[in-house]
C-alpha positions in Angstrom: 89.4 -117.7 157.8 87.4 -114.6 158.4 89.2 -113.3 161.7 92.1 -112.5 159.7 90.5 -110.2 157.6 90.3 -106.1 158.3 86.9 -104.3 158.9 87.3 -102.9 155.3 87.8 -106.6 153.8 85.2 -107.7 156.0 82.6 -104.8 154.8 83.3 -105.1 151.1 82.8 -109.7 151.5 79.4 -109.1 153.1 78.2 -107.7 150.1 79.4 -110.2 147.7 76.7 -112.4 146.9 77.1 -116.5 146.9 77.1 -117.6 142.9 77.1 -116.5 139.8 73.3 -115.6 138.8 73.4 -112.1 140.6 77.0 -110.6 140.4 77.9 -106.9 142.0 79.6 -104.4 140.2 82.5 -102.8 141.6 80.7 -99.6 141.5 77.9 -101.1 143.6 80.0 -102.2 146.2 81.9 -98.5 146.4 78.5 -96.7 146.3 77.8 -99.3 149.5 80.4 -99.2 151.2 82.2 -96.0 150.3 85.3 -97.7 149.4 87.0 -96.7 146.2 87.0 -98.7 143.1 90.8 -99.3 142.9 91.1 -100.0 147.2 88.0 -102.6 146.3 89.9 -104.1 143.2 92.8 -104.7 146.0 90.8 -105.5 148.0 88.9 -108.4 146.2 92.6 -109.7 144.9 93.8 -110.1 148.5 90.9 -111.9 149.7 91.5 -114.5 147.1 95.2 -114.2 147.0 95.5 -114.6 151.2 92.8 -115.7 152.0 91.9 -118.7 149.5 87.9 -117.2 149.1 86.7 -118.1 145.6 85.8 -114.4 144.2 85.2 -114.2 140.6 84.0 -111.8 138.2 81.9 -111.5 135.3 83.5 -109.3 132.8 80.9 -109.3 130.1 77.1 -109.5 129.2 74.5 -107.7 131.2 75.5 -109.5 134.4 78.9 -108.0 135.2 80.2 -108.3 138.8 82.1 -110.1 141.9 80.4 -113.4 143.5 82.1 -115.8 145.3 82.2 -119.6 143.7 79.9 -122.0 145.1 80.8 -124.7 142.3 83.1 -125.7 140.1 81.4 -124.3 136.9 81.2 -120.7 138.6 85.0 -121.6 139.0 85.7 -121.8 135.6 83.6 -119.4 135.1 85.8 -117.2 137.1 89.1 -118.9 135.8 88.8 -118.6 132.2 88.9 -114.7 131.4 91.8 -114.9 133.6 93.2 -117.1 131.4 92.7 -115.2 128.4 94.4 -112.1 129.6 97.2 -114.5 130.8 98.0 -115.6 127.7 97.1 -112.5 125.8 100.0 -110.6 127.8 102.8 -113.9 127.4 101.9 -113.4 123.3 102.5 -109.3 123.5 105.6 -110.5 125.9 106.6 -112.5 123.1 106.3 -110.1 120.3 108.2 -107.7 122.4 111.1 -109.8 122.6 111.1 -111.1 118.8 111.0 -107.7 118.0 113.6 -106.0 119.8 115.5 -103.8 117.6 118.4 -103.8 120.1 
């Protein structure tokens, strides 16, 4: 799996902790790697979608940041906010379609 990763992907992946107990914020990844936050987000998305690495994010509360899921519960913790975002976007799309004035 890791043999196809770029040096920058490896650098970012190396500092993402295993488990949701101590996630790392994008800003901390930026400080430690020198990679811009926008690029970090793209890299993490690529690691998830192309390399099947189970990176999750906690978006609320004190302990926000990225982590590598180590069990089903942590995967659910990562999936829940993504699903809520999808649901919200779908509601917005439906509203725009139903309220079209042209």
